[in-house]
C-alpha positions in Angstrom: -95.3 130.2 -35.8 -94.0 129.5 -39.3 -93.2 131.9 -42.0 -92.4 131.1 -45.7 -92.6 134.0 -48.2 -90.8 135.8 -50.9 -88.3 138.4 -49.7 -90.5 141.3 -50.8 -93.4 140.2 -48.6 -91.3 139.2 -45.6 -91.5 142.5 -43.9 -95.3 142.8 -44.1 -95.9 139.2 -42.8 -93.5 139.6 -40.0 -94.8 143.0 -39.0 -98.5 141.8 -39.0 -97.5 138.8 -36.9 -95.6 140.8 -34.3 -98.3 143.5 -34.1 -101.2 141.1 -33.7 -99.5 138.6 -31.3 -97.1 138.9 -28.3 -94.3 137.3 -30.3 -91.1 136.6 -28.4 -89.3 134.5 -31.2 -89.8 133.6 -34.8 -89.3 130.1 -36.1 -89.5 129.5 -39.8 -87.8 128.5 -43.0 -86.2 131.9 -43.4 -83.0 132.5 -45.2 -80.3 134.7 -43.8 -81.2 137.4 -46.4 -84.9 137.3 -45.5 -84.1 137.5 -41.8 -81.8 140.5 -42.4 -84.5 142.3 -44.4 -87.0 141.7 -41.7 -84.6 143.0 -39.0 -83.5 146.1 -40.9 -87.0 147.3 -41.9 -88.6 147.4 -38.5 -87.3 148.5 -35.1 -89.8 146.1 -33.5 -88.1 143.0 -34.8 -84.5 144.0 -33.9 -84.7 142.4 -30.5 -86.7 139.3 -31.4 -84.7 136.1 -32.0 -85.2 134.5 -35.4 -84.6 130.8 -35.6 -84.2 129.5 -39.2 -84.8 125.9 -40.2 -83.4 126.1 -43.7 -80.5 123.8 -44.7 -77.7 124.4 -45.2 -76.7 127.2 -42.9 -75.1 130.2 -44.6 -72.3 131.6 -42.4 -71.7 135.3 -42.0 -68.5 135.2 -44.1 -70.6 134.4 -47.2 -73.0 137.4 -47.0 -72.2 141.1 -46.7 -74.3 141.4 -43.5 -75.2 139.4 -40.5 -78.6 140.1 -38.8 -78.3 140.5 -35.1 -80.5 137.8 -33.3 -80.4 135.2 -36.1 -79.9 131.5 -35.2 -79.7 128.8 -37.8 -80.8 125.2 -36.8 -78.6 123.7 -39.4 -75.0 122.9 -40.2 -72.5 125.1 -42.0 -72.9 125.1 -45.8 -69.2 124.3 -46.2 -69.8 120.8 -44.9 -72.5 120.2 -47.4 -70.3 121.3 -50.3 -67.6 119.0 -49.0 -70.0 116.1 -49.0 -71.0 116.8 -52.6 -67.3 116.9 -53.6 -66.6 113.6 -51.7 -69.4 111.9 -53.8 -68.0 113.3 -57.0 -64.5 112.3 -56.1 -65.6 108.8 -55.1 -66.8 108.1 -58.6 -63.9 110.1 -60.2 -66.0 112.5 -62.3 -63.8 115.2 -63.7 -66.5 117.8 -64.5 -70.0 118.6 -63.2 -72.9 120.9 -64.0 -74.5 122.9 -61.2 -78.1 124.0 -61.0 -79.1 126.8 -58.5 -82.5 128.3 -57.8 -82.3 132.0 -57.0 -85.3 132.1 -54.8 -84.8 135.4 -53.1 -83.8 138.9 -54.0 -80.4 138.8 -52.3 -78.6 135.6 -53.1 -75.5 133.8 -51.7 -75.1 131.9 -55.0 -71.6 133.2 -55.8 -70.2 132.4 -52.4 -71.8 129.0 -52.2 -70.5 128.0 -55.7 -67.0 129.3 -54.6 -67.1 126.9 -51.7 -68.2 124.0 -54.0 -65.5 125.0 -56.6 -62.8 124.8 -53.9 -64.1 121.5 -52.6 -64.3 119.9 -56.1 -60.8 121.1 -56.9 -59.5 119.2 -53.9 -60.8 115.9 -55.5 -59.6 116.7 -59.0 -62.9 117.9 -60.4 -64.4 121.3 -61.5 -67.6 123.0 -62.5 -67.9 122.8 -66.2 -71.3 124.5 -66.6 -73.7 126.4 -64.3 -77.4 127.1 -64.6 -79.2 129.7 -62.5 -83.0 129.2 -62.5 -85.3 132.0 -61.2 -87.7 131.3 -58.4 -91.1 129.8 -59.3 -93.0 132.9 -58.2 -91.0 135.1 -60.6 -91.5 132.9 -63.7 -94.6 133.4 -65.8 -94.3 130.0 -67.4 -92.2 127.8 -65.1 -92.4 124.6 -67.2 -91.3 126.3 -70.4 -88.5 128.1 -68.6 -87.2 124.8 -67.0 -87.5 123.0 -70.3 -85.5 125.6 -72.2 -82.8 125.5 -69.5 -82.6 121.7 -69.6 -82.3 121.8 -73.4 -79.2 124.0 -73.0 -77.7 121.5 -70.5 -78.5 118.5 -72.6 -76.6 120.0 -75.5 -73.4 119.9 -73.4 -71.2 116.9 -73.1 -71.3 116.8 -69.3 -73.8 114.4 -67.7 -73.2 115.0 -64.0 -75.9 117.4 -62.6 -75.9 118.7 -59.1 -78.9 120.5 -57.8 -77.0 122.8 -55.3 -80.1 124.8 -54.1 -83.7 124.4 -55.0 -87.1 124.6 -53.4 -89.1 121.3 -53.2 -91.6 122.6 -55.7 -89.0 123.5 -58.3 -87.2 120.2 -57.8 -90.3 118.2 -58.4 -91.0 120.1 -61.6 -87.3 119.9 -62.7 -87.1 116.1 -62.4 -90.5 115.7 -64.1 -89.4 117.7 -67.1 -85.9 115.9 -67.1 -87.6 112.5 -67.2 -89.8 113.7 -70.1 -86.8 114.9 -72.0 -84.8 111.7 -71.7 -82.4 113.1 -69.2 -83.0 110.4 -66.6 -81.8 107.5 -68.8 -78.5 105.6 -68.8 -75.4 107.7 -68.7 -76.9 110.6 -66.6 -76.0 111.4 -63.0 -78.2 113.5 -60.7 -77.2 114.6 -57.2 -79.5 116.3 -54.7 -78.5 118.0 -51.5 -79.9 117.8 -47.9 -82.7 120.3 -48.4 -84.4 118.1 -51.0 -83.2 114.6 -49.8 -84.5 115.2 -46.3 -88.0 115.7 -47.7 -88.2 112.5 -49.7 -90.0 110.8 -46.8 -92.9 113.2 -47.3 -93.2 112.8 -51.1 -95.7 110.6 -53.0 -94.4 107.6 -54.9 -95.5 109.2 -58.2 -92.9 112.0 -57.6 -90.2 109.4 -56.8 -90.9 107.7 -60.1 -89.4 110.8 -61.9 -86.3 110.6 -59.7 -85.2 107.0 -60.2 -81.4 106.6 -59.8 -80.9 110.0 -58.2 -78.1 110.2 -55.6 -78.2 112.4 -52.6 -77.5 113.0 -48.9 -79.6 113.8 -45.9 -78.8 114.8 -42.4 -78.6 111.7 -40.1 -80.5 111.5 -36.8 -81.0 108.7 -34.4 -84.2 106.7 -35.0 -84.0 104.3 -32.1 -84.6 106.6 -29.1 -87.9 106.4 -27.2 -88.4 110.1 -27.5 -88.2 109.9 -31.3 -90.6 107.0 -31.4 -93.2 108.8 -29.3 -92.8 112.0 -31.5 -93.1 110.0 -34.7 -96.4 108.4 -33.6 -97.9 111.7 -32.6 -96.7 113.4 -35.8 -98.1 110.7 -38.1 -101.5 110.9 -36.3 -101.6 114.6 -36.5 -100.4 114.8 -40.1 -102.6 112.0 -41.3 -105.7 113.6 -39.8 -105.0 117.0 -41.5 -103.7 115.6 -44.8 -105.4 112.2 -45.4 -104.6 112.2 -49.1 -100.9 112.1 -48.5 -99.2 108.7 -48.7 -96.1 109.4 -46.5 -96.4 111.0 -43.1 -92.9 110.5 -41.7 -91.3 113.4 -39.9 -88.2 114.9 -41.6 -85.2 116.5 -39.9 -86.8 119.9 -40.4 -89.8 118.8 -38.2 -87.4 117.5 -35.6 -85.5 120.8 -35.6 -88.7 122.8 -35.3 -89.6 120.7 -32.3 -86.1 121.2 -30.7 -86.2 124.9 -31.4 -89.7 125.2 -29.8 -88.5 123.2 -26.8 -85.4 125.5 -26.4 -87.6 128.6 -26.5 -90.0 127.1 -23.9 -87.2 126.1 -21.6 -85.7 129.6 -21.8 -89.0 131.3 -21.1 -89.6 129.0 -18.1 -86.2 129.8 -16.8 -86.0 133.6 -17.4 -89.6 134.6 -18.2 -88.5 135.8 -21.6 -86.4 134.6 -24.4 -83.1 136.2 -25.6 -80.7 135.2 -28.4 -77.8 135.0 -26.0 -79.6 132.5 -23.8 -80.7 130.4 -26.8 -77.1 130.3 -28.1 -76.1 128.8 -24.7 -78.4 125.9 -25.3 -76.8 122.5 -24.8 -79.1 119.5 -24.8 -79.9 116.3 -26.7 -82.8 117.0 -29.0 -84.6 114.8 -31.4 -82.5 116.0 -34.3 -79.2 115.5 -32.5 -77.0 117.4 -30.1 -78.2 121.0 -29.9 -75.3 123.4 -29.3 -74.4 126.5 -31.3 -71.2 128.1 -32.6 -71.3 131.3 -34.6 -75.0 131.1 -34.9 -75.1 127.6 -36.4 -75.1 124.0 -35.0 -71.7 123.2 -33.8 -71.8 119.4 -33.9 -70.3 117.9 -37.0 -73.0 116.1 -38.9 -73.2 112.6 -40.4 -74.9 112.5 -43.7 -76.8 109.4 -45.0 -76.0 108.8 -48.6 -79.3 107.8 -50.4 -80.2 106.3 -53.8 -83.8 106.8 -55.1 -85.1 103.4 -56.1 -88.7 102.3 -56.6 -91.3 104.1 -54.4 -88.7 105.3 -51.9 -84.9 105.2 -51.5 -82.1 103.0 -50.3 -79.4 104.1 -47.8 -76.1 103.0 -49.3 -73.7 104.5 -46.8 -72.7 107.4 -44.6 -70.3 110.3 -44.8 -68.7 112.4 -42.1 -66.2 115.3 -42.4 -63.7 113.4 -40.2 -64.0 109.8 -41.5 -65.3 110.1 -45.0 -67.5 107.3 -46.4 -68.6 104.2 -44.5 -71.2 101.5 -45.0 -72.1 101.0 -41.3 -72.5 102.9 -38.1 -73.5 102.3 -34.5 -76.3 104.2 -32.7 -76.1 105.0 -29.0 -78.9 106.0 -26.7 -76.8 108.9 -25.6 -77.4 110.4 -29.1 -73.8 109.9 -30.1 -73.1 108.2 -33.4 -69.9 106.4 -34.1 -69.0 105.2 -37.6 -67.4 101.8 -38.0 -65.9 100.0 -41.0 -64.7 103.2 -42.5 -63.6 101.6 -45.7 -64.2 104.5 -48.0 -66.6 102.6 -50.2 -70.4 102.8 -50.8 -72.9 100.1 -51.3 -74.2 99.0 -54.7 -75.8 101.8 -56.7 -78.9 101.9 -59.0 -78.2 104.6 -61.6 -80.6 106.4 -63.9 -81.9 104.2 -66.7 -81.5 101.1 -64.5 -77.8 100.8 -65.0 -75.6 99.1 -62.4 -72.4 100.4 -63.9 -70.9 103.8 -62.8 -71.6 106.4 -65.5 -68.5 107.9 -67.0 -70.1 111.4 -66.4 -69.9 112.7 -70.0 -71.1 111.8 -73.5 -70.1 112.6 -77.0 -72.4 114.5 -79.3 -74.2 111.3 -80.3 -74.0 109.2 -77.1 -75.7 106.2 -78.7 -72.8 105.7 -81.1 -69.3 104.4 -80.0 -66.3 106.7 -80.2 -64.8 107.0 -83.7 -61.1 106.5 -83.0 -58.7 107.2 -85.9 -55.7 105.0 -86.4 -52.8 105.6 -89.0 -53.3 103.3 -91.9 -50.1 104.4 -93.8 -47.6 104.3 -91.0 -44.1 103.1 -91.9 -43.9 100.7 -89.0 -46.9 98.4 -89.0 -45.6 96.7 -85.8 -47.3 99.6 -84.0 -50.5 99.9 -86.0 -51.4 97.3 -88.6 -54.6 97.8 -90.7 -55.7 94.7 -92.6 -58.8 93.7 -94.5 -60.3 90.2 -94.3 -62.1 89.5 -97.5 -63.8 86.4 -96.2 -65.3 88.1 -93.2 -65.6 91.4 -95.1 -64.1 93.2 -92.1 -61.2 95.5 -91.4 -59.0 94.5 -88.4 -56.6 96.7 -86.5 -53.8 95.4 -84.4 -50.2 96.3 -83.2 -48.3 97.4 -80.2 -50.1 100.8 -79.8 -53.5 99.1 -80.2 -52.6 96.5 -77.5 -51.6 99.4 -75.2 -54.8 101.2 -75.8 -57.0 98.2 -75.2 -55.1 97.4 -72.0 -55.7 100.9 -70.9 -59.4 100.9 -71.6 -59.8 97.8 -69.5 -58.6 99.7 -66.5 -61.2 102.5 -66.8 -63.9 102.5 -64.1 -66.6 102.6 -66.7 -67.4 101.1 -70.1 -66.0 102.9 -73.2 -67.6 101.8 -76.5 -65.4 102.6 -79.4 -64.5 101.5 -83.0 -61.2 102.0 -84.9 -61.4 104.0 -88.1 -58.4 103.7 -90.5 -57.0 107.1 -91.5 -55.1 107.3 -94.8 -53.7 110.8 -94.4 -50.6 112.1 -92.5 -50.3 112.1 -88.7 -50.8 115.8 -88.6 -54.0 115.6 -90.6 -55.3 112.9 -88.3 -54.7 115.1 -85.3 -56.5 118.0 -87.0 -59.5 115.7 -87.7 -59.9 115.4 -83.9 -60.0 119.2 -83.7 -62.5 119.5 -86.6 -64.6 116.6 -85.0 -64.2 114.3 -87.9 -62.8 111.9 -85.3 -63.5 111.5 -81.6 -59.9 110.6 -80.8 -56.7 109.2 -82.4 -54.7 106.2 -81.3 -51.3 105.0 -82.6 -47.6 105.8 -82.6 -48.4 109.5 -82.4 -45.6 111.8 -81.2 -46.4 114.4 -78.7 -45.3 117.7 -80.3 -45.8 121.3 -79.1 -47.5 122.5 -82.3 -50.1 119.8 -82.1 -51.5 121.1 -78.8 -53.3 123.9 -80.7 -55.6 121.2 -82.0 -56.0 118.7 -79.3 -54.8 117.3 -75.9 -52.5 114.3 -75.4 -52.6 111.7 -72.7 -49.7 110.7 -70.5 -47.0 109.2 -72.9 -47.0 105.4 -72.9 -43.6 105.2 -74.4 -40.7 107.7 -74.1 -39.3 109.0 -77.3 -36.7 111.0 -79.1 -35.3 111.5 -82.6 -32.2 109.5 -83.5 -30.0 109.0 -86.6 -29.4 105.5 -87.9 -26.5 104.8 -90.3 -24.7 101.9 -91.7 -21.3 100.8 -90.3 -18.0 100.3 -92.0 -14.6 98.8 -90.9 -12.2 101.1 -89.0 -8.7 100.2 -90.2 -7.0 102.9 -88.2 -8.4 101.6 -84.9 -7.4 98.0 -85.9 -3.6 98.8 -85.8 -3.5 99.7 -82.1 -6.6 97.8 -81.1 -4.9 95.7 -78.4 -4.1 98.9 -76.4 -7.8 99.5 -76.0 -8.4 96.3 -74.0 -7.1 98.1 -70.9 -7.4 101.7 -69.7 -4.3 103.8 -69.4 -4.3 103.5 -65.6 -4.5 99.7 -66.0 -1.5 99.7 -68.3 0.5 102.0 -66.2 -0.2 100.1 -63.0 0.6 96.7 -64.5 4.0 97.9 -66.0 4.9 99.6 -62.7 4.1 96.8 -60.4 5.6 94.2 -62.8 9.0 96.1 -62.8 8.8 96.6 -59.1 8.2 92.9 -58.4 10.9 91.9 -60.8 13.3 94.3 -59.1 12.4 92.8 -55.7 13.1 89.3 -56.9 16.3 90.4 -58.5 17.4 92.1 -55.2 16.6 89.0 -53.2 18.4 86.6 -55.6 21.4 88.6 -56.8 23.6 87.8 -53.8 23.4 84.0 -54.0 22.1 83.3 -57.5 24.5 83.8 -60.4 21.6 83.8 -62.9 20.4 87.2 -61.6 23.6 89.2 -62.0 23.1 92.6 -63.7 20.2 94.8 -64.6 19.7 93.0 -68.0 19.0 89.8 -66.1 16.3 91.6 -64.0 14.6 93.0 -67.1 14.7 89.7 -69.0 13.2 87.9 -66.0 10.4 90.6 -65.8 9.5 89.9 -69.4 9.6 86.1 -69.4 7.7 85.8 -66.2 4.6 87.3 -68.0 4.4 84.2 -70.1 5.5 81.8 -67.4 8.6 81.1 -69.5 11.3 82.1 -67.0 14.3 79.7 -66.9 16.1 81.2 -64.0 16.1 79.1 -60.9 14.5 80.6 -57.8 16.5 79.7 -54.7 15.2 82.0 -52.0 11.9 81.4 -50.2 11.3 85.2 -50.1 11.3 85.3 -53.9 8.8 82.4 -54.0 6.6 84.3 -51.5 6.7 87.4 -53.8 6.1 85.5 -57.0 3.2 83.3 -55.9 0.4 86.0 -55.6 1.9 87.8 -58.7 1.5 84.6 -60.8 -2.2 84.6 -59.8 -2.5 88.3 -60.8 -0.9 87.6 -64.2 -3.2 84.6 -64.8 -6.4 86.5 -64.1 -5.3 89.7 -65.9 -4.2 87.7 -69.0 -7.6 86.0 -69.2 -9.4 89.4 -68.8 -7.2 90.9 -71.5 -8.0 88.0 -73.9 -11.8 88.4 -73.3 -11.7 92.2 -73.7 -9.6 92.1 -76.9 -11.8 89.4 -78.4 -14.9 91.5 -77.8 -13.2 94.5 -79.4 -12.1 92.6 -82.4 -15.7 92.0 -83.3 -17.0 95.5 -82.5 -14.4 98.2 -82.3 -13.1 97.5 -85.8 -16.4 99.1 -87.1 -17.3 102.8 -87.1 -20.4 104.7 -88.3 -20.4 105.4 -92.0 -21.5 109.0 -91.2 -20.2 110.4 -87.9 -22.6 113.3 -87.4 -25.4 115.5 -88.9 -22.9 118.2 -90.0 -21.3 115.7 -92.4 -24.6 115.0 -94.0 -25.4 118.7 -94.5 -21.9 119.5 -95.7 -21.9 116.7 -98.4 -25.6 117.3 -99.4 -26.3 113.7 -98.6 -29.8 112.4 -98.8 -31.6 111.2 -95.6 -34.7 109.1 -95.2 -37.7 109.4 -92.8 -41.4 108.5 -92.5 -43.1 110.8 -95.0 -46.4 110.8 -93.1 -44.8 111.9 -89.8 -43.6 115.1 -88.2 -40.0 114.2 -88.9 -40.1 115.9 -92.4 -41.0 119.1 -90.7 -38.5 118.7 -88.0 -35.6 118.0 -90.4 -36.4 121.1 -92.5 -37.3 123.6 -89.8 -35.1 122.5 -86.9 -32.1 120.8 -88.5 -32.1 122.9 -91.6 -31.9 120.0 -94.1 -32.8 120.9 -97.7 -36.2 119.6 -98.8 -34.8 118.0 -101.9 -32.4 115.9 -99.7 -35.2 114.4 -97.7 -36.4 111.0 -99.0 -39.9 110.1 -97.8 -40.0 106.3 -96.9 -43.2 104.4 -96.8 -42.3 101.2 -94.9 -39.6 99.7 -92.7 -38.4 97.4 -95.5 -38.0 100.4 -97.8 -35.4 101.8 -95.5 -33.1 98.8 -96.0 -33.6 99.0 -99.8 -32.8 102.7 -99.8 -29.5 102.0 -97.8 -28.5 99.2 -100.1 -29.1 101.2 -103.2 -27.3 104.2 -101.8 -30.4 106.2 -102.0 -29.9 107.5 -98.5 -26.9 108.0 -96.3 -28.8 108.1 -93.0 -32.3 107.6 -91.7 -34.1 109.5 -88.9 -36.4 107.6 -86.5 -38.2 108.2 -83.3 -36.6 106.0 -80.7 -39.4 103.3 -80.5 -39.2 102.9 -84.3 -35.3 102.8 -84.2 -35.5 100.0 -81.7 -37.7 97.9 -84.0 -35.6 98.7 -87.0 -32.3 97.7 -85.4 -33.9 94.6 -84.0 -35.0 93.6 -87.5 -31.9 94.7 -89.5 -29.2 94.8 -86.8 -26.1 93.4 -88.5 -25.1 96.5 -90.5 -26.6 99.5 -88.7 -26.1 101.6 -85.6 -27.2 104.8 -84.1 -24.9 107.8 -84.0 -25.0 111.5 -83.2 -27.2 113.2 -80.6 -30.7 112.2 -79.5 -33.2 115.0 -79.7 -35.6 114.6 -76.8 -39.3 114.5 -77.7 -42.5 114.2 -75.7 -43.1 110.5 -76.3 -45.9 108.6 -77.9 -49.4 109.3 -76.7 -53.1 109.2 -77.6 -55.0 112.2 -78.9 -58.3 113.5 -77.5 -60.3 116.8 -78.0 -59.5 119.7 -75.8 -61.1 119.6 -72.4 -62.2 116.0 -72.9 -62.6 114.2 -69.5 -61.2 111.1 -71.2 -57.7 112.6 -71.3 -57.3 112.5 -67.6 -59.0 109.1 -67.2 -56.9 107.5 -69.9 -53.7 109.0 -68.5 -54.4 107.5 -65.1 -55.1 104.2 -66.7 -51.8 104.4 -68.7 -49.9 104.9 -65.5 -51.6 101.8 -64.0 -50.6 99.8 -67.1 -47.0 101.0 -66.8 -46.8 100.4 -63.1 -48.3 96.9 -63.4 -45.5 95.8 -65.8 -48.0 95.0 -68.5 -46.5 97.7 -70.8 -43.0 96.3 -70.4 -44.3 92.9 -71.3 -46.0 94.2 -74.5 -42.7 96.1 -75.4 -40.7 92.9 -74.9 -43.1 91.0 -77.2 -42.7 93.7 -79.8 -38.9 93.5 -79.9 -38.6 89.8 -79.3 -40.5 89.0 -82.5 -37.6 90.6 -84.4 -34.8 89.9 -82.0 -31.3 89.9 -83.4 -28.5 88.3 -81.3 -25.7 90.0 -83.2 -26.8 93.6 -82.6 -23.8 95.9 -82.8 -23.5 98.7 -80.3 -20.5 100.8 -80.9 -21.0 102.8 -77.6 -21.2 99.9 -75.2 -17.6 98.5 -74.9 -15.8 100.3 -72.2 -12.1 99.9 -71.5 -11.2 97.6 -68.6 -9.7 99.5 -65.6 -7.8 98.4 -62.5 -10.9 98.5 -60.2 -11.8 94.8 -60.5 -8.2 93.8 -59.6 -7.3 96.3 -56.9 -7.6 93.6 -54.1 -5.1 91.3 -55.9 -2.8 94.3 -56.6 -2.9 95.4 -53.0 -2.1 91.9 -51.7 0.7 91.2 -54.1 2.2 94.7 -53.8 2.1 94.6 -50.0 3.9 91.2 -49.9 6.5 92.5 -52.3 6.9 95.7 -50.3 7.3 93.7 -47.1 9.9 91.5 -48.7 11.7 94.5 -50.1 11.9 96.1 -46.6 13.1 92.8 -45.0 15.9 92.2 -47.6 16.9 95.8 -47.5 17.3 95.7 -43.7 19.2 92.4 -44.0 21.6 93.8 -46.6 22.3 96.9 -44.5 23.0 94.9 -41.4 25.2 92.5 -43.2 27.1 95.5 -44.7 26.5 94.2 -48.2 24.7 97.5 -48.9 26.0 100.7 -47.6 23.8 103.3 -45.9 23.8 105.5 -49.0 21.3 103.8 -51.3 22.4 103.1 -54.8 20.4 104.7 -57.6 18.8 101.3 -58.5 17.5 100.7 -54.9 16.3 104.3 -54.7 14.3 103.9 -57.8 12.7 100.7 -56.5 11.8 102.4 -53.3 10.1 105.2 -55.0 8.2 102.8 -57.3 7.0 100.9 -54.3 5.8 104.1 -52.6 4.0 105.3 -55.7 2.3 101.9 -56.2 1.1 101.6 -52.6 -0.3 105.2 -52.6 -2.0 104.6 -56.0 -3.6 101.3 -54.8 -4.9 102.9 -51.6 -6.4 105.8 -53.6 -8.0 103.4 -56.1 -9.4 101.4 -53.3 -11.0 104.4 -51.5 -12.3 105.8 -54.8 -13.8 102.5 -55.8 -15.5 102.1 -52.4 -16.8 105.7 -52.5 -18.3 105.2 -56.0 -20.0 101.9 -55.1 -21.5 103.4 -52.0 -22.9 106.3 -54.0 -24.4 104.1 -56.6 -26.0 101.8 -54.0 -27.6 104.7 -52.1 -30.9 106.2 -53.4 -30.5 109.4 -51.5 -27.0 109.6 -50.1 -26.2 111.7 -47.1 -23.4 114.1 -48.1 -21.7 113.8 -44.8 -22.1 110.1 -44.4 -19.4 109.0 -46.8 -16.9 111.6 -45.5 -17.5 110.3 -42.0 -17.1 106.6 -42.9 -14.0 107.1 -45.1 -11.3 108.2 -42.7 -8.4 110.2 -43.9 -5.5 107.8 -44.5 -1.9 108.7 -43.8 0.8 106.5 -45.5 4.2 106.6 -43.7 7.0 105.0 -45.6 10.3 104.3 -43.9 13.2 104.7 -46.3 16.4 103.0 -45.1 
């Protein structure tokens, strides 16, 4: 027997039925609240199993009470909410509007919406608006109430509507009124759940006409079994004879579940003579609606939902969704009632959207959705390389171009939907343009707009498309003091020390070898003179010993390479290091009351006065990039403050006499401006990241700078001193050969008694020099290897380097 009633009359209907009939079980479209009310109000019903056919099943955790003998022939509501979220996430809608019919006195609305909220949050979406509609029986004028509620929803910007719960009667009336009010045209999205979608087979085509483009999901069951075909034939004959005026007579999943529930009850009675909830919950068989087994009072088998799209007189199946595998376009049916999804590619088939559109709606609309977005662009920016506004008199048209415009257009191309827009030149300041977005004078703003904390009170910013900061640019002047000792800066102090030490040591070794048999090497003065002349390959002393030639050969190679490197480094410094910034720091500007320039329409004026404490009268507002150079040449300003992207363009244009100096103040970067809570902010930010990762942004930036490229750009901070690291291999080879020759000749002299066992002071000095040089070279070698290894490793293992670089012990034998 079937029951369908309002909660207030459930008790009377159930009591009359039980009293007049020998009822052993109740099957009907009862909610968990109605079943609980029936069970609590009569002792007679407490032991009678109640089987509910409503979908989805509300689990006990979502209601404050669980009636005792209540069985739900449906799947957990959580799975339904997950399917809704999967559809929303598939099309990347950021916000949705939910519609819920409160069709009984005790509602699970809050718990159901909480499940949907959590599921939407997992896919990056949220419930923006919610509408609760009373049940039809409680409304005196249902059409007027629905129309008033739809007017409220239409006034919002969101265009994605989800009918979370509704009776079929209310849903029919809702879509009829939505169609009349123009809410079923292009740009709108409607999603229905299983309790409506599974009944579409029983609706007339006139009702489907009001639902064109609606998206939904229905519980899947196998159509190909012989049992289903026989049931379908009997059902259509029976239904057609009783309701001949109806067009469609196909059984829904609810009819199949009613049949399966009746069969389970009959099987239990035949087996036991009576029916109990415990025995019904032990049911495990293949029914028409699928595998029948229960867990916690609901069907335990995970469902597969058919994703449908209402088109024409009926609907199209565009894919499938399962909790385990997600979306798929195909599946395989088995006679054993098992269903296996194949080709789980995560995509759906082609969609037909409301209004006949084949393009995925963006899910929101501006106040006047028929008009393109009015996007403001700065018309008075100092750097028109970023935004250039020009007027074509012949075509009577204003054109907008520039780097920022190119970035925005590249970004819009990557959106998953069309975004109509038009650029509106704005002749005020950047702050005023941002405020116009807040006051709805503009729908958005695009340009070289800096992301600043105080601007967030008016709007939201996208992901920055260019990193930024505030830098100071000044002119350069000759540095006479540095020019006097400029040659010493070609090498680092370590390099100078190592060269002098090794040079004296090698000269000493050659002198020690030659002094016994070569009269030209007598005395310390001869050794020192030889050490000097050998640097320029001007030595006149004759080398007679082969050991001396062995020592000098690698050292000549060292001198040749080091001399060439010295010449290159010194030449570079003679063109750069003789210059210095005309103003070293900000404190100098403030102390001397010097005037500084900046873009008068930007935030920099406020930053200089509030953060850096410049006097307002010392700030010169500059209108264009060319005016900066004129102000520098006239002495009107001593420094200019730019954001980093502007500084790059300025230095690329006028690079010969300017440089950056002082600290860089980190800023948020350049971004695009949208109203607060605009769904476009997230979509545009994602698209910006795609443009960055694809390399397209880098190409646009290269084009921006290459148009003003200057080959003689002076960088005072990029000319490091040359250290010993590039030559450590040569030093080690030459030093080792010299040390080996030194040991051999020392041993030879001792054995021939030309040198007594007590070392002279000169020999002792040479020995110590050799020891220091060897240890220094080894340390330099290990440090160089360690540094290179750290630089080449993305995530170094702290213990790896220590394990690979073994402790080295240097043992030196002193004769």
